[in-house]
N, C-alpha and C positions, 0 to 999 in steps of 0.2 A: 718372432718372425720365422716362418717356415720356409726352408730351402725348397725352391721349385723342383730340384732334382729328386728330393724325397717324395714329393707329391707324384712325380712321374713314376717313380719306382713303385709306390703303393698302388697306383692305378694300372700298372702293367699286368696283363693277364698271366704272364709266366711267373710273376711274383706271387700272385694268388695261388697258382698251381704249386709253387715251391712251398709256400706257407702251409697249404693244406696237406701236402705230402709229408712234410717234416712233422706236422702236428699229429697226423694219424699214425705214422710209424712210431713216433716217440711215445704216444699213448699206448700203442700195442706193446712195445717193449717194456714200458713202465708197469702195465698190468701183468705182463708175464713175469716180471721180476718180483712184483708184490706177491703173486700166487706162489712162486717158488720159495721166497723168503718166509712168508707167513705160514706156508704149508709146513716148512721145517720147524718153525717155532710152535705151530699147533701140535706137531708130533712130539716135541719136547714136553709140551704142557699136558697132552692127553693120552699119549701112548709111550710112556717111558720104557715099558717092558720091551716093546719092539726095537727101540733104539739101543737097549742094553744087551741085545743078543750078541754073543761073541762071534767073531769071524774066525773060523778054523779053531786051532788049539791055542791060539795066543790070547792076549788080554785086550786086543783091539775090538771094540764093539762096532755095530752097524752105524751108530751115530757119527763116528769119526769120518768115514768116507762120504756119508751123506752131507755132512757139514762142509767138507772139502769140495763136494760137488756143487754146493751153493756158491762157493767162492769162484770155482772154475766157470760155472754158468754165468756169473756176473762178468767175468773177463770176456767170455765168448760173446755175450750180447753187446758189450761195449765195442768189441772188435767189429761186429756186424754193423753197428751203427756208424762207426768211423769209416768203414769201407764204403757204405752206401753214401755217406756224406761226401767223401772224397770223389767218388765216381759220378753220382747223380746230382747231388745238391750243389756242388761246386760248379759243375757244368751249367746248370740253370742260372746260378748267380752270375757267372761270366756272361751268359747270353743277355741277361737283364741289364747288366752294366753296359754292355756293348750297345744295346738298343737305346738306352736312356742317354748315354753321353754322346750320341751322334750330333 
């Protein structure tokens, strides 16, 4: 048995807008993350000499900050998604629930 509130929510135009926005933004961030991550892995696989270049006079190579950059990038895009979800998606969700539960 399907709850009539669920049917109202699924047919609401703002729900469709919310679903489309979340999907497109999520896919964009997913593709961006895959490009960064697999780009780094491709560098490891195909251009080890580039990653093995030392930085300055120390023993740290270019691969270390690039690897850390991948981790920082992951944290940044997670923060971007959370901020957008808290500001935009939660507001749309509240509007939908307000309209549906009248």
